[in-house]
C-alpha positions as CSV (number, residue, x, y, z in Angstrom):
1,M,103.0,94.1,103.9
2,R,105.4,96.9,104.8
3,L,102.7,99.5,103.7
4,Y,100.2,97.7,105.9
5,L,102.5,97.8,108.9
6,L,103.4,101.4,108.3
7,L,99.7,102.4,108.0
8,M,98.8,100.5,111.2
9,A,101.7,102.1,113.1
10,L,100.6,105.6,111.9
11,L,97.1,104.8,112.9
12,I,98.1,103.8,116.4
13,L,100.4,106.8,116.8
14,S,97.8,109.2,115.4
15,L,95.0,107.9,117.6
16,S,97.1,108.3,120.7
17,A,98.9,111.5,119.8
18,C,97.5,115.0,120.3
19,A,96.7,116.0,116.7
20,E,95.3,119.2,115.2
21,D,92.7,119.6,112.5
22,T,93.8,120.9,109.1
23,R,92.0,122.3,106.1
24,F,93.6,122.6,102.6
25,D,92.9,122.5,98.9
26,G,94.8,120.6,96.3
27,Q,94.9,118.2,93.4
28,A,94.1,114.5,93.6
29,L,97.2,112.6,92.5
30,W,96.4,108.9,92.9
31,D,94.2,106.8,95.2
32,F,95.4,103.8,97.2
33,Q,93.9,100.9,99.0
34,S,95.7,98.7,101.4
35,I,94.7,96.3,104.2
36,G,92.9,98.5,106.7
37,A,93.4,101.8,105.0
38,W,92.3,103.6,101.8
39,G,92.4,107.2,100.5
40,W,94.2,109.6,98.2
41,Y,97.5,111.3,97.8
42,I,96.9,115.0,97.5
43,S,99.3,117.7,96.2
44,V,98.6,120.7,98.5
45,D,98.0,124.0,96.7
46,R,96.6,126.2,99.5
47,V,96.5,125.7,103.2
48,I,93.5,127.2,105.0
49,D,94.3,125.9,108.4
50,G,97.5,124.2,109.4
51,P,101.3,124.5,108.7
52,T,102.1,126.5,105.6
53,D,105.0,124.2,104.8
54,M,102.5,121.7,103.5
55,V,102.1,123.7,100.3
56,G,103.7,121.8,97.5
57,Q,103.9,118.5,99.4
58,N,102.1,115.3,98.4
59,I,100.2,114.2,101.5
60,S,98.3,111.0,102.1
61,V,94.7,111.5,103.2
62,Y,92.9,108.4,104.3
63,L,90.3,106.4,106.2
64,T,91.1,103.3,108.2
65,S,89.1,100.3,109.4
66,A,89.1,101.6,113.1
67,N,86.1,100.8,115.2
68,P,83.5,103.3,114.0
69,A,81.7,103.4,117.4
70,K,84.9,104.7,119.0
71,Y,86.5,106.5,116.0
72,P,83.7,107.9,113.7
73,P,84.8,107.9,110.1
74,G,84.8,110.9,107.8
75,S,84.0,110.7,104.1
76,I,85.7,110.4,100.7
77,D,83.8,111.7,97.7
78,P,83.5,108.6,95.4
79,N,83.4,110.8,92.3
80,I,87.0,112.1,92.7
81,K,89.3,111.3,89.8
82,I,93.0,111.8,89.2
83,G,93.7,115.5,88.5
84,D,90.5,116.8,90.3
85,K,90.7,119.8,92.6
86,V,89.7,118.8,96.1
87,S,89.1,120.2,99.5
88,V,90.4,118.3,102.6
89,Y,89.5,118.6,106.3
90,G,90.9,116.1,108.7
91,S,93.2,115.3,111.6
92,L,96.8,116.4,110.8
93,Q,99.4,113.9,111.8
94,S,103.1,114.7,111.7
95,G,105.6,112.1,110.6
96,G,108.5,114.3,111.7
97,S,110.8,116.4,109.6
98,G,107.9,118.3,108.0
99,N,106.2,115.2,106.7
100,Y,102.5,115.0,107.2
101,H,99.5,112.8,106.6
102,V,95.8,113.4,107.3
103,L,93.6,110.9,109.0
104,L,89.8,111.0,108.3
105,V,88.9,109.0,111.4
106,G,87.8,110.6,114.7
107,S,85.0,112.9,113.4
108,G,82.1,112.4,111.0
109,D,82.9,115.9,109.8
110,Y,86.2,115.0,108.2
111,F,86.3,114.8,104.4
112,I,87.9,114.8,101.0
113,K,85.5,116.3,98.5
114,L,85.5,117.8,95.0
115,I,85.8,121.6,94.7
116,D,83.0,123.1,92.7
117,Q,84.6,124.9,89.8
């Protein structure tokens, strides 16, 4: 229940805050599913666009059950497995003190996808 409330609070804050887009590559650590949100924790290896202090952090990257007519969802590659190298593009949300998460809601262009190796 606490995770659900946290994710819903983050969603409300992120949809109302002025966020910036980010792009980075990393490794898929583990997936999660909660009421109203699902995604992956990604260990950031390389920042393409966004704060460089994300390197080395484990960042949650997720979709929510927000109204798709108002907040278009991005995509999560269903073939991702733990340990895979992935590329992320989404809306960067700051949790303060250098803590980040990435929301894949707000543009159909947002994604987590496998990196071709």
